[in-house]
C-alpha positions as CSV (number, residue, x, y, z in Angstrom):
1,M,0.0,0.0,0.0
2,K,1.2,3.5,-0.9
3,K,-0.7,5.1,2.0
4,T,-1.6,3.9,5.4
5,L,-5.3,3.4,6.3
6,I,-5.0,6.2,8.8
7,A,-4.5,8.5,5.8
8,L,-7.2,6.8,3.7
9,L,-10.4,8.0,5.3
10,T,-12.9,10.0,3.3
11,A,-11.1,11.9,0.5
12,G,-7.9,12.1,2.5
13,T,-9.4,14.4,5.1
14,L,-7.4,14.6,8.3
15,G,-10.1,14.4,11.0
16,A,-9.3,14.0,14.7
17,L,-9.8,10.8,16.7
18,S,-12.4,11.0,19.4
19,S,-11.1,11.8,22.9
20,S,-13.0,8.9,24.4
21,A,-11.1,6.4,22.1
22,L,-7.7,7.9,22.7
23,A,-7.4,9.2,26.3
24,A,-5.8,6.6,28.6
25,P,-8.0,6.0,31.7
26,E,-5.2,6.8,34.1
27,L,-4.5,10.2,32.5
28,I,-6.4,13.5,33.1
29,D,-6.9,15.2,29.8
30,R,-6.4,18.9,29.4
31,V,-8.9,21.3,27.8
32,L,-7.3,23.4,25.1
33,A,-10.3,25.2,23.9
34,V,-14.0,25.8,24.7
35,V,-16.1,25.8,21.5
36,N,-19.7,26.7,22.3
37,K,-20.8,23.9,24.6
38,D,-18.0,21.5,23.5
39,V,-14.3,21.3,24.4
40,V,-11.1,20.4,22.5
41,L,-8.8,18.2,24.4
42,A,-5.1,17.7,24.4
43,S,-5.5,14.0,23.5
44,Q,-7.3,15.0,20.3
45,Q,-4.5,17.5,19.4
46,D,-1.9,14.8,20.1
47,A,-3.7,12.3,17.9
48,L,-4.0,14.7,15.0
49,V,-0.4,15.8,15.2
50,R,0.7,12.2,15.2
51,K,-1.4,11.5,12.1
52,V,0.0,14.5,10.2
53,K,3.5,13.3,11.1
54,I,2.8,9.8,9.9
55,S,1.4,11.1,6.6
56,A,4.4,13.5,6.2
57,Q,6.9,10.6,6.8
58,E,5.2,8.5,4.2
59,Q,5.5,11.2,1.6
60,G,9.0,12.3,2.6
61,Q,7.6,15.7,3.5
62,S,9.3,18.1,6.0
63,L,7.2,19.7,8.7
64,P,7.3,23.0,10.6
65,D,8.2,23.0,14.3
66,D,5.9,21.2,16.8
67,A,4.5,24.5,18.2
68,T,3.3,25.6,14.8
69,L,2.0,22.2,13.9
70,R,0.0,22.0,17.2
71,R,-1.5,25.5,16.6
72,Q,-2.7,24.4,13.1
73,A,-4.0,21.1,14.6
74,L,-6.0,23.0,17.3
75,D,-7.5,25.3,14.6
76,R,-8.6,22.2,12.6
77,L,-10.1,20.6,15.7
78,I,-12.1,23.8,16.5
79,Q,-13.6,23.8,13.0
80,E,-14.5,20.1,13.3
81,S,-16.1,20.7,16.7
82,L,-18.3,23.4,15.2
83,V,-19.4,21.2,12.3
84,L,-20.1,18.2,14.6
85,Q,-22.1,20.3,17.0
86,L,-24.2,21.5,14.0
87,A,-24.8,17.8,13.0
88,D,-26.0,17.1,16.6
89,R,-28.4,20.1,16.5
90,Q,-29.8,18.8,13.2
91,G,-30.3,15.4,14.7
92,L,-28.0,13.7,12.2
93,R,-26.8,10.2,13.2
94,V,-24.7,7.5,11.6
95,S,-26.1,4.1,12.4
96,D,-23.7,1.2,13.1
97,T,-25.0,-0.5,10.0
98,Q,-24.3,2.6,7.9
99,L,-20.8,2.9,9.5
100,E,-19.9,-0.7,8.7
101,Q,-21.1,-0.2,5.2
102,A,-18.8,2.8,4.8
103,I,-15.8,0.9,6.2
104,A,-16.5,-2.1,4.0
105,G,-16.5,0.3,1.0
106,I,-13.1,1.7,2.1
107,A,-11.7,-1.8,2.3
108,A,-13.1,-2.7,-1.1
109,D,-11.7,0.4,-2.7
110,N,-8.3,-0.6,-1.4
111,R,-8.7,-4.3,-2.5
112,M,-8.6,-5.5,1.1
113,S,-10.8,-7.9,3.1
114,M,-12.1,-6.7,6.5
115,E,-9.6,-9.1,8.2
116,Q,-6.7,-7.5,6.2
117,M,-7.9,-4.0,7.1
118,R,-7.9,-4.9,10.8
119,A,-4.4,-6.3,10.5
120,Q,-3.2,-3.2,8.7
121,L,-4.7,-0.9,11.4
122,D,-3.0,-2.9,14.1
123,R,0.4,-2.4,12.3
124,E,-0.3,1.3,12.1
125,G,-1.1,1.5,15.9
126,M,-4.8,2.2,15.6
127,S,-7.5,0.0,17.0
128,Y,-10.6,-0.9,15.0
129,A,-12.8,0.9,17.5
130,Q,-10.8,4.1,17.0
131,Y,-11.0,3.8,13.3
132,R,-14.8,3.3,13.4
133,E,-15.2,6.5,15.4
134,E,-13.1,8.5,13.1
135,V,-15.0,7.3,10.0
136,R,-18.2,8.1,11.9
137,R,-17.0,11.7,12.5
138,E,-16.0,12.0,8.8
139,I,-19.4,10.9,7.5
140,L,-21.2,13.3,9.8
141,M,-19.0,16.3,8.8
142,S,-19.3,15.4,5.1
143,E,-23.1,15.2,5.4
144,V,-23.3,18.6,7.2
145,R,-21.1,20.3,4.7
146,R,-23.0,18.9,1.8
147,N,-26.4,19.8,3.3
148,Q,-25.4,23.3,4.3
149,V,-23.4,24.3,1.2
150,R,-25.6,22.9,-1.5
151,R,-28.5,25.2,-0.5
152,R,-26.2,28.2,-1.1
153,I,-25.5,27.1,-4.7
154,N,-27.7,28.4,-7.5
155,I,-26.8,27.6,-11.1
156,S,-28.5,29.2,-14.1
157,D,-29.2,27.7,-17.5
158,Q,-27.0,30.4,-19.0
159,E,-24.0,29.3,-16.9
160,V,-24.5,25.7,-17.9
161,K,-24.7,26.7,-21.6
162,Q,-21.5,28.7,-21.3
163,V,-19.6,25.7,-19.9
164,V,-21.2,23.4,-22.5
165,D,-19.7,25.7,-25.2
166,V,-16.3,25.4,-23.5
167,I,-16.5,21.6,-23.4
168,K,-17.5,21.5,-27.1
169,Q,-14.6,23.7,-28.0
170,Q,-12.1,21.5,-26.2
171,G,-13.5,18.4,-27.8
172,Q,-13.9,16.6,-24.4
173,Q,-10.2,17.4,-23.7
174,Q,-8.9,19.5,-20.9
175,S,-5.7,20.5,-19.2
176,E,-5.3,19.6,-15.6
177,Y,-3.2,21.2,-12.9
178,H,-1.8,19.9,-9.6
179,I,-2.3,22.9,-7.4
180,G,-0.9,24.1,-4.1
181,H,-2.6,26.9,-2.2
182,I,-1.7,29.2,0.7
183,Q,-4.4,31.5,2.1
184,I,-3.8,34.5,4.4
185,A,-7.2,35.1,5.9
186,L,-8.7,38.6,6.2
187,P,-11.9,39.6,8.0
188,D,-14.8,41.2,6.1
189,N,-14.0,44.9,5.6
190,P,-10.5,44.7,6.9
191,S,-8.8,47.8,8.3
192,A,-5.8,49.4,6.6
193,E,-3.5,47.9,9.3
194,Q,-5.0,44.4,8.8
195,L,-4.6,44.6,5.0
196,D,-1.0,45.9,5.3
197,A,-0.1,43.0,7.7
198,A,-1.6,40.4,5.3
199,K,0.3,41.9,2.4
200,S,3.6,41.9,4.3
201,K,3.1,38.3,5.2
202,A,2.2,37.4,1.6
203,L,5.4,39.1,0.3
204,R,7.5,37.4,3.0
205,L,6.1,34.0,1.9
206,L,6.6,34.7,-1.7
207,N,10.2,35.7,-1.2
208,A,10.8,32.6,0.8
209,L,9.3,30.5,-2.0
210,K,11.5,32.2,-4.6
211,E,14.5,31.4,-2.5
212,G,13.6,27.7,-2.6
213,A,11.5,27.2,0.5
214,D,9.3,24.1,0.7
215,F,5.8,25.1,-0.4
216,R,4.0,22.4,1.5
217,K,6.0,23.1,4.7
218,L,5.1,26.8,4.5
219,A,1.4,25.9,3.9
220,I,1.3,23.8,7.0
221,A,2.9,26.5,9.0
222,E,1.3,29.6,7.6
223,S,-1.9,29.0,5.6
224,N,-5.4,29.6,6.9
225,G,-6.9,27.7,4.0
226,P,-8.9,24.5,4.2
227,K,-6.0,22.3,3.1
228,A,-3.4,23.7,5.4
229,L,-2.6,20.5,7.2
230,E,-2.4,18.7,3.9
231,G,0.4,21.1,2.8
232,G,-2.0,23.2,0.8
233,D,-2.4,20.4,-1.7
234,W,-5.6,20.6,-3.7
235,G,-4.7,17.7,-6.0
236,W,-5.3,17.5,-9.7
237,M,-8.1,19.7,-11.1
238,S,-9.3,21.0,-14.4
239,P,-9.8,24.8,-14.6
240,Q,-13.6,24.2,-14.7
241,E,-13.4,22.4,-11.3
242,M,-11.3,25.1,-9.6
243,P,-12.6,28.1,-7.7
244,T,-12.9,31.0,-10.2
245,L,-9.9,32.9,-8.8
246,M,-7.7,29.9,-9.0
247,A,-8.9,28.9,-12.5
248,E,-8.2,32.3,-13.9
249,A,-4.8,32.4,-12.3
250,V,-3.4,29.1,-13.7
251,Q,-4.3,29.8,-17.3
252,G,-1.1,29.7,-19.4
253,T,1.1,28.7,-16.4
254,S,3.8,25.9,-16.3
255,K,5.0,23.4,-13.8
256,G,6.7,25.2,-10.9
257,D,5.1,28.6,-11.4
258,I,4.1,30.6,-8.3
259,I,1.2,33.0,-8.6
260,G,0.2,35.8,-6.2
261,P,-0.7,37.3,-4.0
262,L,-4.3,37.3,-5.3
263,R,-7.1,39.0,-3.4
264,S,-10.6,37.6,-2.7
265,G,-13.2,38.2,-0.1
266,A,-11.6,35.5,2.1
267,G,-8.1,37.1,2.0
268,L,-4.9,36.9,0.0
269,H,-3.8,33.7,-1.9
270,I,-0.6,32.3,-3.1
271,I,-0.9,29.5,-5.7
272,K,1.8,27.1,-6.9
273,V,1.5,24.8,-9.9
274,F,3.1,21.6,-8.8
275,D,2.6,19.9,-12.2
276,T,0.4,20.0,-15.3
277,K,-1.1,17.6,-17.7
278,G,-1.6,19.0,-21.2
279,Q,-4.9,18.3,-23.1
280,Q,-5.7,15.0,-21.4
281,Q,-8.5,13.0,-23.0
282,V,-11.3,12.8,-20.4
283,N,-13.0,9.4,-20.4
284,L,-16.5,10.0,-19.1
285,T,-18.6,7.1,-18.2
286,E,-22.4,6.8,-17.8
287,V,-24.3,4.1,-16.0
288,K,-27.8,2.9,-16.6
289,A,-29.2,1.9,-13.2
290,R,-32.3,1.2,-11.2
291,H,-33.0,1.3,-7.5
292,I,-35.4,0.8,-4.7
293,L,-35.4,3.4,-1.9
294,I,-36.8,2.8,1.6
295,K,-36.8,5.7,4.0
296,P,-36.5,5.1,7.8
297,S,-38.9,7.0,10.0
298,I,-40.3,7.2,13.5
299,I,-42.4,4.2,12.6
300,L,-39.9,2.3,10.5
301,S,-36.5,1.8,12.2
302,E,-33.2,1.7,10.4
303,D,-32.9,-2.1,10.9
304,K,-36.4,-2.7,9.6
305,A,-35.8,-0.5,6.5
306,K,-32.7,-2.5,5.8
307,G,-34.5,-5.7,6.6
308,M,-37.2,-4.9,4.0
309,L,-34.5,-4.7,1.3
310,D,-32.9,-7.9,2.5
311,G,-36.3,-9.5,1.9
312,F,-36.5,-8.0,-1.6
313,L,-33.1,-9.4,-2.4
314,N,-34.3,-12.9,-1.4
315,D,-37.5,-12.4,-3.5
316,L,-35.3,-11.5,-6.5
317,K,-33.0,-14.5,-6.0
318,T,-35.9,-16.9,-5.8
319,G,-37.8,-15.4,-8.6
320,K,-40.8,-14.5,-6.4
321,A,-40.8,-10.9,-7.9
322,T,-39.0,-8.8,-10.4
323,F,-37.0,-5.7,-9.6
324,A,-39.6,-3.5,-11.4
325,Q,-42.5,-5.0,-9.5
326,L,-40.8,-4.4,-6.1
327,A,-39.8,-0.8,-7.1
328,E,-43.3,0.1,-8.3
329,K,-44.9,-1.3,-5.1
330,Y,-42.4,-0.3,-2.4
331,S,-39.8,2.3,-3.5
332,E,-40.2,5.7,-1.9
333,D,-38.5,7.5,-4.8
334,P,-41.5,8.8,-6.6
335,G,-39.6,9.8,-9.7
336,S,-38.3,6.3,-10.4
337,A,-40.8,4.1,-8.7
338,V,-43.4,4.5,-11.4
339,Q,-40.8,3.4,-13.9
340,G,-39.9,0.3,-12.1
341,G,-37.0,2.0,-10.3
342,E,-35.3,3.1,-13.6
343,L,-32.9,6.0,-13.3
344,G,-31.9,6.1,-16.9
345,W,-28.4,6.9,-18.2
346,A,-26.4,9.3,-16.0
347,S,-22.9,10.1,-14.8
348,P,-22.2,8.5,-11.4
349,D,-21.0,11.9,-10.2
350,M,-24.6,13.1,-10.4
351,Y,-25.6,10.9,-7.5
352,A,-25.0,11.1,-3.7
353,P,-21.4,10.0,-2.8
354,E,-22.4,6.6,-1.4
355,F,-24.7,5.9,-4.3
356,R,-22.0,7.0,-6.8
357,D,-19.4,4.8,-5.1
358,M,-21.7,1.8,-5.2
359,V,-22.6,2.0,-8.9
360,N,-19.0,2.5,-9.7
361,R,-18.2,-0.8,-8.0
362,L,-21.0,-2.9,-9.6
363,Q,-20.6,-4.7,-12.9
364,P,-23.6,-4.7,-15.3
365,G,-26.2,-7.0,-14.1
366,Q,-25.1,-7.0,-10.5
367,I,-27.4,-5.9,-7.6
368,S,-25.9,-4.3,-4.5
369,Q,-26.5,-5.3,-0.9
370,P,-28.6,-2.7,1.0
371,F,-26.7,0.5,1.6
372,R,-27.4,3.8,3.3
373,T,-27.3,7.4,1.8
374,S,-28.6,10.6,3.2
375,F,-31.9,9.8,1.4
376,G,-32.4,6.4,3.1
377,W,-31.7,2.7,2.4
378,H,-31.2,1.5,-1.2
379,I,-30.5,-1.5,-3.3
380,V,-29.3,-0.7,-6.8
381,Q,-28.7,-2.6,-10.0
382,V,-26.4,-1.4,-12.7
383,E,-27.9,-2.5,-16.0
384,D,-25.3,-1.2,-18.4
385,R,-22.3,1.1,-18.6
386,R,-21.0,3.1,-21.6
387,S,-18.6,5.9,-22.5
388,Q,-20.5,9.1,-22.2
389,D,-21.9,10.3,-25.5
390,A,-21.8,13.9,-26.8
391,T,-25.5,14.5,-26.7
392,D,-26.8,17.9,-25.4
393,K,-28.2,16.2,-22.3
394,A,-24.9,14.5,-21.4
395,M,-23.0,17.7,-22.0
396,E,-25.4,19.7,-19.8
397,Q,-25.0,17.1,-17.0
398,R,-21.3,17.3,-17.2
399,A,-21.3,21.1,-17.3
400,Y,-23.7,21.3,-14.3
401,Q,-21.5,19.0,-12.2
402,L,-18.3,21.0,-13.1
403,I,-20.0,24.3,-12.0
404,Y,-21.4,22.7,-8.9
405,N,-17.9,21.4,-7.9
406,R,-16.4,24.8,-8.4
407,R,-19.1,26.6,-6.4
408,F,-18.9,24.0,-3.6
409,S,-15.2,24.7,-3.2
410,E,-15.8,28.4,-3.1
411,E,-18.8,28.3,-0.8
412,V,-17.6,25.8,1.8
413,Q,-14.9,28.1,3.1
414,S,-17.3,31.0,3.3
415,W,-19.8,28.9,5.2
416,M,-17.2,27.7,7.6
417,D,-16.0,31.3,8.3
418,E,-19.6,32.3,9.0
419,L,-20.1,29.3,11.3
420,R,-16.9,30.2,13.2
421,D,-17.8,33.9,13.4
422,S,-21.1,33.1,15.1
423,A,-19.6,30.7,17.6
424,Y,-18.2,31.2,21.2
425,I,-14.6,30.1,21.1
426,R,-12.1,30.5,24.0
427,I,-8.6,29.2,23.9
428,E,-7.7,27.8,27.4
429,D,-4.1,26.8,27.0
430,G,-1.6,29.2,25.6
431,R,1.0,26.4,25.5
432,S,-0.9,24.5,22.8
């Protein structure tokens, strides 16, 4: 394996382990920060710092001093606490069944059995109970972000048409950029002194980078951006997927170029092009699928909802009923139920993440085991798979998803800043 399982949670996110799983019974934990009605503990900070160090060691990445690393870790933990508290206020829960489903998916994606995964976790010094709790936190945070941010995103038909035109001009080809990002945060309506201080910091960082400083090390130490603890690494992206400011900045750049400082409402930004891929052919795939959805409720428990789908699978196996018959009678997705559960041809990216991952794993003709998404419990069958055609509908779906991904990246940080601004936060331990 190229990466440890500790680093292979959802989308590489570096969440913190729960204090209950990590604090040794004989130790008295220290409170580092009060966040509304929650606290951030020293044990959580220790765990996150340890994980960042493990990841950096695997990648041969140098790190800033411990004090700086611990400060960034505390900031990340405060953000996570705010998101998890919002999940609690909204009544969001991750059932044990849903959790095991997610972990099984992680194992399958890494071509491992559950026994192999447990053994790998043991080698990395993490118990399975700790790993479960971390995955549970990641699922909750992802769900809250998705629910809160998507309502802030409005996409017009004109915007979709403009991106469709760009895709047609490129002939389904696009350049990709491996991007690094450092953000120097500014408040809304900054004072002249705050703006001058941010500009001075940006120029200091730019000079250090020009003299050969390690970009990722500087990002971990200095950035206020969402990927600070990942060394500012945003991964590979096409310009259509990047936030607008970043997309405009990288046009015409080459590997190694450093751009900035750029100004946005969130602050000043420094961007580095780690690498580029010129005019890569994009292989887009569509799947034709059908599903049955059962929604848990006060009357219908999670276990009973899943049990209904287990029964449907048995009916399908014995020939007692067809998929279409069961969908028409029982599915709670009104749009597809009347069509026997048919969803038609679509890009997997158009679906909820858990649904997308499931249809990507299935081969044509296969039916999934019951699985959970934010909408409820599903079984899905992939009927066919094809390379995406160039029809107007397919182009529009692709364009919409590109715009949505870009807007999501832009809005999630604004939403997080607003959540933090409205919170009560008190740092208790200056030594952290």
